[in-house]
N, CA, C and O of each residue as an XYZ file, in Angstrom:
516
protein
N    -186.243   -296.139    -32.655
C    -187.554   -296.770    -32.694
C    -187.600   -297.742    -33.870
O    -187.007   -297.490    -34.919
N    -188.307   -298.847    -33.686
C    -188.443   -299.860    -34.732
C    -189.831   -299.759    -35.342
O    -190.833   -299.622    -34.639
N    -189.867   -299.831    -36.672
C    -191.100   -299.782    -37.446
C    -191.208   -301.057    -38.271
O    -190.218   -301.751    -38.503
N    -192.446   -301.358    -38.715
C    -192.686   -302.548    -39.533
C    -193.590   -302.192    -40.709
O    -194.503   -301.374    -40.592
N    -193.311   -302.828    -41.843
C    -194.165   -302.638    -43.011
C    -195.199   -303.762    -43.081
O    -195.061   -304.789    -42.417
N    -196.218   -303.555    -43.879
C    -197.219   -304.601    -44.101
C    -196.599   -305.815    -44.795
O    -197.146   -306.916    -44.750
N    -195.441   -305.595    -45.440
C    -194.735   -306.680    -46.128
C    -193.712   -307.365    -45.229
O    -192.852   -308.104    -45.709
N    -193.809   -307.116    -43.910
C    -193.002   -307.810    -42.906
C    -191.521   -307.430    -42.918
O    -190.656   -308.251    -42.611
N    -191.246   -306.190    -43.274
C    -189.877   -305.667    -43.200
C    -189.808   -304.723    -42.009
O    -190.682   -303.877    -41.824
N    -188.758   -304.875    -41.198
C    -188.578   -303.968    -40.065
C    -187.542   -302.911    -40.418
O    -186.637   -303.141    -41.220
N    -187.700   -301.750    -39.797
C    -186.801   -300.621    -39.999
C    -186.448   -300.069    -38.623
O    -187.330   -299.688    -37.854
N    -185.168   -300.028    -38.321
C    -184.683   -299.460    -37.062
C    -183.895   -298.205    -37.412
O    -182.853   -298.279    -38.064
N    -184.398   -297.051    -36.976
C    -183.750   -295.781    -37.277
C    -182.866   -295.371    -36.108
O    -183.337   -295.222    -34.981
N    -181.577   -295.190    -36.388
C    -180.604   -294.762    -35.386
C    -179.721   -293.685    -36.004
O    -178.952   -293.951    -36.928
N    -179.841   -292.468    -35.483
C    -178.991   -291.362    -35.910
C    -178.999   -291.190    -37.438
O    -177.942   -291.098    -38.062
N    -180.172   -291.151    -38.017
C    -180.413   -290.921    -39.452
C    -179.926   -292.042    -40.366
O    -179.840   -291.854    -41.579
N    -179.608   -293.202    -39.798
C    -179.280   -294.393    -40.582
C    -180.314   -295.451    -40.230
O    -180.555   -295.731    -39.056
N    -180.919   -296.033    -41.253
C    -181.956   -297.040    -41.046
C    -181.410   -298.431    -41.342
O    -180.873   -298.679    -42.421
N    -181.550   -299.326    -40.386
C    -181.201   -300.729    -40.589
C    -182.488   -301.461    -40.938
O    -183.519   -301.256    -40.296
N    -182.429   -302.321    -41.965
C    -183.606   -303.041    -42.423
C    -183.384   -304.547    -42.394
O    -182.268   -305.027    -42.594
N    -184.453   -305.278    -42.142
C    -184.422   -306.730    -42.173
C    -185.844   -307.253    -42.278
O    -186.793   -306.470    -42.333
N    -185.997   -308.553    -42.307
C    -187.343   -309.116    -42.346
C    -187.736   -309.549    -40.942
O    -186.885   -309.890    -40.121
N    -189.011   -309.531    -40.686
C    -189.512   -309.849    -39.346
C    -189.400   -311.340    -39.044
O    -189.214   -312.163    -39.941
N    -189.515   -311.661    -37.777
C    -189.526   -313.065    -37.345
C    -190.646   -313.822    -38.057
O    -190.454   -314.956    -38.495
N    -191.814   -313.189    -38.171
C    -192.951   -313.814    -38.841
C    -192.578   -314.192    -40.277
O    -192.825   -315.321    -40.701
N    -191.994   -313.271    -41.015
C    -191.615   -313.541    -42.409
C    -190.547   -314.622    -42.487
O    -190.612   -315.502    -43.345
N    -189.563   -314.559    -41.594
C    -188.503   -315.573    -41.590
C    -189.084   -316.963    -41.356
O    -188.676   -317.929    -42.001
N    -190.037   -317.062    -40.433
C    -190.675   -318.348    -40.166
C    -191.481   -318.832    -41.359
O    -191.460   -320.021    -41.681
N    -192.192   -317.923    -42.019
C    -193.012   -318.284    -43.178
C    -192.158   -318.736    -44.362
O    -192.543   -319.652    -45.089
N    -191.006   -318.104    -44.559
C    -190.141   -318.444    -45.687
C    -189.494   -319.809    -45.534
O    -189.254   -320.496    -46.527
N    -189.212   -320.202    -44.318
C    -188.472   -321.437    -44.099
C    -186.982   -321.160    -44.176
O    -186.565   -320.006    -44.277
N    -186.189   -322.199    -44.129
C    -184.736   -322.063    -44.076
C    -184.185   -321.391    -45.331
O    -184.322   -321.914    -46.437
N    -183.563   -320.229    -45.149
C    -183.006   -319.506    -46.288
C    -181.712   -320.153    -46.751
O    -180.876   -320.569    -45.948
N    -181.571   -320.226    -48.077
C    -180.374   -320.795    -48.675
C    -179.563   -319.744    -49.423
O    -178.401   -319.981    -49.753
N    -180.171   -318.570    -49.696
C    -179.483   -317.529    -50.458
C    -180.163   -316.186    -50.219
O    -181.389   -316.101    -50.144
N    -179.348   -315.140    -50.101
C    -179.857   -313.774    -50.015
C    -179.100   -312.938    -51.035
O    -177.878   -312.816    -50.953
N    -179.812   -312.366    -51.990
C    -179.202   -311.459    -52.970
C    -179.303   -310.050    -52.387
O    -180.377   -309.448    -52.373
N    -178.188   -309.541    -51.916
C    -178.152   -308.255    -51.235
C    -178.209   -307.092    -52.219
O    -177.815   -307.240    -53.376
N    -178.693   -305.943    -51.772
C    -178.676   -304.757    -52.628
C    -177.240   -304.285    -52.854
O    -176.326   -304.691    -52.137
N    -177.054   -303.443    -53.836
C    -175.727   -302.940    -54.173
C    -175.427   -301.701    -53.334
O    -176.200   -300.742    -53.320
N    -174.300   -301.736    -52.640
C    -173.907   -300.606    -51.808
C    -173.771   -299.361    -52.680
O    -173.175   -299.408    -53.756
N    -174.329   -298.250    -52.207
C    -174.288   -296.991    -52.932
C    -175.490   -296.755    -53.824
O    -175.692   -295.640    -54.305
N    -176.295   -297.789    -54.054
C    -177.473   -297.632    -54.921
C    -178.610   -296.961    -54.159
O    -178.717   -297.082    -52.939
N    -179.445   -296.259    -54.894
C    -180.620   -295.629    -54.295
C    -181.814   -296.553    -54.513
O    -182.008   -297.081    -55.608
N    -182.601   -296.739    -53.476
C    -183.794   -297.583    -53.558
C    -184.992   -296.727    -53.179
O    -184.990   -296.056    -52.147
N    -186.007   -296.758    -54.017
C    -187.250   -296.037    -53.724
C    -188.162   -296.932    -52.899
O    -188.069   -298.158    -52.957
N    -189.031   -296.311    -52.140
C    -190.020   -297.077    -51.379
C    -190.852   -297.908    -52.342
O    -191.342   -297.403    -53.351
N    -191.006   -299.183    -52.023
C    -191.775   -300.086    -52.864
C    -190.930   -300.886    -53.838
O    -191.392   -301.897    -54.366
N    -189.697   -300.452    -54.088
C    -188.819   -301.203    -54.980
C    -188.268   -302.431    -54.258
O    -188.365   -302.543    -53.036
N    -187.691   -303.346    -55.030
C    -187.116   -304.559    -54.456
C    -185.843   -304.206    -53.692
O    -184.911   -303.623    -54.246
N    -185.820   -304.565    -52.430
C    -184.653   -304.362    -51.581
C    -183.644   -305.483    -51.802
O    -182.450   -305.241    -51.976
N    -184.152   -306.715    -51.791
C    -183.310   -307.883    -52.004
C    -184.195   -309.050    -52.410
O    -185.422   -308.956    -52.405
N    -183.551   -310.141    -52.758
C    -184.257   -311.381    -53.074
C    -183.770   -312.432    -52.090
O    -182.570   -312.564    -51.850
N    -184.704   -313.175    -51.527
C    -184.348   -314.263    -50.623
C    -184.857   -315.573    -51.216
O    -185.943   -315.636    -51.792
N    -184.049   -316.607    -51.060
C    -184.438   -317.934    -51.540
C    -184.350   -318.897    -50.372
O    -183.410   -318.870    -49.578
N    -185.365   -319.752    -50.296
C    -185.383   -320.768    -49.248
C    -185.654   -322.114    -49.887
O    -185.826   -322.216    -51.101
N    -185.692   -323.145    -49.060
C    -186.012   -324.469    -49.566
C    -187.454   -324.511    -50.065
O    -187.808   -325.387    -50.854
N    -188.298   -323.563    -49.610
C    -189.708   -323.502    -50.009
C    -189.959   -322.641    -51.240
O    -190.762   -323.004    -52.099
N    -189.266   -321.488    -51.330
C    -189.646   -320.487    -52.324
C    -188.551   -319.450    -52.519
O    -187.558   -319.432    -51.791
N    -188.741   -318.592    -53.504
C    -187.917   -317.390    -53.681
C    -188.873   -316.211    -53.597
O    -190.005   -316.283    -54.076
N    -188.415   -315.132    -52.991
C    -189.299   -313.982    -52.806
C    -188.523   -312.677    -52.903
O    -187.392   -312.568    -52.429
N    -189.158   -311.690    -53.528
C    -188.632   -310.330    -53.518
C    -189.021   -309.705    -52.182
O    -190.136   -309.905    -51.702
N    -188.118   -308.962    -51.593
C    -188.400   -308.228    -50.363
C    -188.521   -306.761    -50.748
O    -187.563   -306.162    -51.236
N    -189.699   -306.180    -50.530
C    -189.946   -304.785    -50.902
C    -189.381   -303.844    -49.840
O    -189.515   -304.082    -48.640
N    -188.755   -302.785    -50.305
C    -188.193   -301.786    -49.397
C    -189.306   -300.820    -48.988
O    -189.932   -300.207    -49.854
N    -189.563   -300.674    -47.697
C    -190.660   -299.811    -47.272
C    -190.338   -298.322    -47.248
O    -191.239   -297.491    -47.136
N    -189.040   -297.979    -47.354
C    -188.637   -296.574    -47.307
C    -187.607   -296.300    -48.395
O    -186.913   -297.209    -48.851
N    -187.517   -295.064    -48.797
C    -186.508   -294.666    -49.785
C    -185.213   -294.326    -49.073
O    -185.224   -293.823    -47.949
N    -184.090   -294.603    -49.735
C    -182.793   -294.252    -49.179
C    -181.670   -294.791    -50.037
O    -181.900   -295.452    -51.050
N    -180.459   -294.501    -49.619
C    -179.261   -294.953    -50.317
C    -178.607   -296.051    -49.490
O    -178.426   -295.903    -48.281
N    -178.251   -297.154    -50.148
C    -177.646   -298.288    -49.448
C    -176.264   -297.866    -48.939
O    -175.349   -297.609    -49.721
N    -176.140   -297.803    -47.639
C    -174.921   -297.366    -46.971
C    -174.032   -298.560    -46.623
O    -172.806   -298.465    -46.686
N    -174.650   -299.676    -46.258
C    -173.914   -300.870    -45.843
C    -174.808   -302.083    -46.053
O    -176.022   -302.007    -45.864
N    -174.204   -303.205    -46.443
C    -174.944   -304.461    -46.544
C    -174.347   -305.443    -45.536
O    -173.185   -305.324    -45.146
N    -175.152   -306.402    -45.130
C    -174.705   -307.422    -44.184
C    -174.014   -308.536    -44.962
O    -174.651   -309.505    -45.375
N    -172.721   -308.390    -45.153
C    -171.938   -309.349    -45.924
C    -171.941   -310.754    -45.349
O    -171.674   -311.717    -46.068
N    -172.238   -310.884    -44.065
C    -172.292   -312.224    -43.460
C    -173.353   -313.094    -44.117
O    -173.239   -314.319    -44.117
N    -174.386   -312.468    -44.679
C    -175.479   -313.241    -45.270
C    -175.059   -313.997    -46.520
O    -175.712   -314.969    -46.896
N    -173.985   -313.572    -47.169
C    -173.494   -314.293    -48.346
C    -173.093   -315.719    -47.970
O    -173.382   -316.662    -48.707
N    -172.432   -315.874    -46.831
C    -171.993   -317.196    -46.378
C    -172.941   -317.832    -45.378
O    -172.950   -319.051    -45.208
N    -173.750   -316.993    -44.709
C    -174.642   -317.478    -43.651
C    -176.069   -316.950    -43.843
O    -176.559   -316.213    -42.988
N    -176.745   -317.305    -44.936
C    -178.096   -316.778    -45.145
C    -179.074   -317.184    -44.037
O    -180.073   -316.501    -43.810
N    -178.791   -318.283    -43.356
C    -179.677   -318.749    -42.286
C    -179.691   -317.808    -41.091
O    -180.529   -317.972    -40.204
N    -178.781   -316.816    -41.033
C    -178.839   -315.810    -39.970
C    -180.181   -315.086    -39.988
O    -180.678   -314.652    -38.950
N    -180.756   -314.963    -41.172
C    -182.063   -314.319    -41.280
C    -183.110   -315.149    -40.546
O    -184.053   -314.595    -39.981
N    -182.955   -316.471    -40.549
C    -183.891   -317.337    -39.835
C    -183.638   -317.356    -38.332
O    -184.569   -317.274    -37.532
N    -182.383   -317.465    -37.965
C    -182.065   -317.620    -36.555
C    -182.096   -316.302    -35.783
O    -182.439   -316.286    -34.601
N    -181.746   -315.214    -36.433
C    -181.701   -313.901    -35.783
C    -182.235   -312.820    -36.724
O    -181.510   -311.877    -37.041
N    -183.496   -312.937    -37.180
C    -184.000   -312.018    -38.202
C    -184.027   -310.555    -37.782
O    -183.922   -309.670    -38.631
N    -184.165   -310.288    -36.495
C    -184.267   -308.900    -36.054
C    -183.025   -308.468    -35.278
O    -183.076   -307.564    -34.445
N    -181.903   -309.141    -35.573
C    -180.622   -308.791    -34.948
C    -179.514   -309.028    -35.980
O    -179.383   -308.244    -36.921
N    -178.713   -310.090    -35.827
C    -177.585   -310.357    -36.726
C    -178.007   -310.634    -38.166
O    -177.180   -310.549    -39.074
N    -179.270   -310.961    -38.391
C    -179.761   -311.264    -39.729
C    -180.258   -310.048    -40.505
O    -180.983   -310.204    -41.487
N    -179.883   -308.843    -40.085
C    -180.289   -307.634    -40.816
C    -179.779   -307.696    -42.251
O    -178.795   -308.379    -42.536
N    -180.445   -306.985    -43.151
C    -180.097   -307.044    -44.576
C    -179.179   -305.907    -44.992
O    -178.116   -306.145    -45.566
N    -179.579   -304.672    -44.708
C    -178.755   -303.537    -45.106
C    -179.058   -302.330    -44.243
O    -179.986   -302.327    -43.434
N    -178.241   -301.298    -44.444
C    -178.454   -300.010    -43.780
C    -178.575   -298.950    -44.868
O    -177.807   -298.929    -45.830
N    -179.559   -298.073    -44.692
C    -179.800   -296.985    -45.630
C    -179.506   -295.647    -44.974
O    -179.755   -295.469    -43.781
N    -178.986   -294.721    -45.734
C    -178.845   -293.339    -45.276
C    -179.690   -292.468    -46.200
O    -180.200   -292.941    -47.215
N    -179.831   -291.220    -45.850
C    -180.662   -290.292    -46.631
C    -182.083   -290.828    -46.781
O    -182.682   -290.737    -47.852
N    -182.611   -291.385    -45.700
C    -183.954   -291.960    -45.749
C    -185.012   -290.858    -45.781
O    -184.802   -289.752    -45.284
N    -186.131   -291.190    -46.369
C    -187.255   -290.269    -46.460
C    -188.095   -290.396    -45.189
O    -188.738   -291.420    -44.958
N    -188.082   -289.355    -44.379
C    -188.801   -289.390    -43.101
C    -190.299   -289.619    -43.292
O    -190.937   -290.256    -42.454
N    -190.866   -289.108    -44.382
C    -192.304   -289.284    -44.633
C    -192.655   -290.760    -44.819
O    -193.765   -291.177    -44.489
N    -191.725   -291.550    -45.342
C    -191.981   -292.984    -45.528
C    -192.189   -293.689    -44.186
O    -192.966   -294.639    -44.093
N    -191.500   -293.225    -43.162
C    -191.621   -293.854    -41.838
C    -193.023   -293.695    -41.267
O    -193.490   -294.550    -40.515
N    -193.687   -292.615    -41.617
C    -195.033   -292.354    -41.094
C    -196.052   -293.365    -41.611
O    -197.119   -293.521    -41.017
N    -195.742   -294.046    -42.700
C    -196.662   -295.043    -43.262
C    -196.458   -296.437    -42.667
O    -197.184   -297.372    -43.004
N    -195.472   -296.571    -41.787
C    -195.167   -297.877    -41.208
C    -195.852   -298.050    -39.857
O    -196.324   -297.088    -39.251
N    -195.895   -299.294    -39.404
C    -196.500   -299.623    -38.122
C    -195.447   -299.609    -37.022
O    -194.272   -299.882    -37.266
N    -195.881   -299.289    -35.818
C    -195.010   -299.458    -34.656
C    -194.930   -300.953    -34.351
O    -195.692   -301.749    -34.899
N    -194.011   -301.319    -33.481
C    -193.893   -302.732    -33.088
C    -195.200   -303.232    -32.490
O    -195.627   -304.350    -32.779
N    -195.829   -302.421    -31.668
C    -197.098   -302.813    -31.032
C    -198.200   -303.018    -32.092
O    -198.961   -303.983    -32.018
N    -198.277   -302.119    -33.059
C    -199.289   -302.256    -34.118
C    -199.028   -303.509    -34.956
O    -199.963   -304.215    -35.330
N    -197.758   -303.780    -35.247
C    -197.408   -304.956    -36.039
C    -197.765   -306.231    -35.286
O    -198.344   -307.151    -35.865
N    -197.425   -306.294    -34.009
C    -197.754   -307.472    -33.199
C    -199.261   -307.692    -33.156
O    -199.726   -308.829    -33.233
N    -200.022   -306.614    -33.034
C    -201.483   -306.733    -33.019
C    -201.991   -307.251    -34.354
O    -202.902   -308.077    -34.400
N    -201.405   -306.766    -35.435
C    -201.813   -307.219    -36.768
C    -201.489   -308.700    -36.942
O    -202.283   -309.435    -37.528
N    -200.343   -309.150    -36.446
C    -199.962   -310.550    -36.568
C    -200.843   -311.446    -35.689
O    -201.096   -312.600    -36.038
N    -201.300   -310.932    -34.580
C    -202.166   -311.714    -33.696
C    -203.568   -311.853    -34.297
O    -204.264   -312.839    -34.054
N    -203.966   -310.860    -35.077
C    -205.326   -310.863    -35.623
C    -205.479   -311.517    -36.977
O    -206.555   -312.010    -37.313
N    -204.417   -311.526    -37.756
C    -204.504   -312.090    -39.104
C    -203.101   -312.362    -39.620
O    -202.128   -311.787    -39.132
N    -203.002   -313.228    -40.594
C    -201.697   -313.583    -41.166
C    -201.142   -312.434    -41.993
O    -199.943   -312.162    -41.929
N    -201.983   -311.750    -42.770
C    -201.551   -310.675    -43.651
C    -202.128   -309.364    -43.146
O    -203.334   -309.142    -43.261
N    -201.276   -308.467    -42.576
C    -201.802   -307.226    -42.024
C    -202.388   -306.301    -43.073
O    -203.109   -305.367    -42.722
N    -202.104   -306.530    -44.359
C    -202.677   -305.681    -45.407
C    -204.038   -306.197    -45.865
O    -204.733   -305.526    -46.628
N    -204.421   -307.392    -45.400
C    -205.724   -307.950    -45.795
C    -206.844   -307.182    -45.102
O    -206.666   -306.691    -43.988
N    -208.000   -307.079    -45.762
C    -209.117   -306.379    -45.138
C    -209.560   -307.064    -43.851
O    -209.526   -308.290    -43.746
N    -209.968   -306.275    -42.891
C    -210.402   -306.827    -41.601
C    -211.768   -307.468    -41.699
O    -212.282   -307.980    -40.704
């Protein structure tokens, strides 16, 4: 199942390993990415901490990690092809995979349907209705 954070990060949980990336909406808002600073493999990231930093022709932004876990794998292709996040943000443009994820963190995320509804209703799903 795929989940989304209010900060536009998606989480796909498969067999206790979570793959994370930024949503299509976030990729479009950032513009063409020129650099992705990936997390360090083996490091532990708490929910709310910086997962990675992305830089585009428009801006640089910290990407907040919506769940706690240990970095199991990073998408090394992004070092040479950061634009994969723009062209395939919810597929080949994934950022990293976490293991030992906190299941309780997933309960605070939105389903794909809830995220789509939030994007249809407002630009920032965390903004008051």
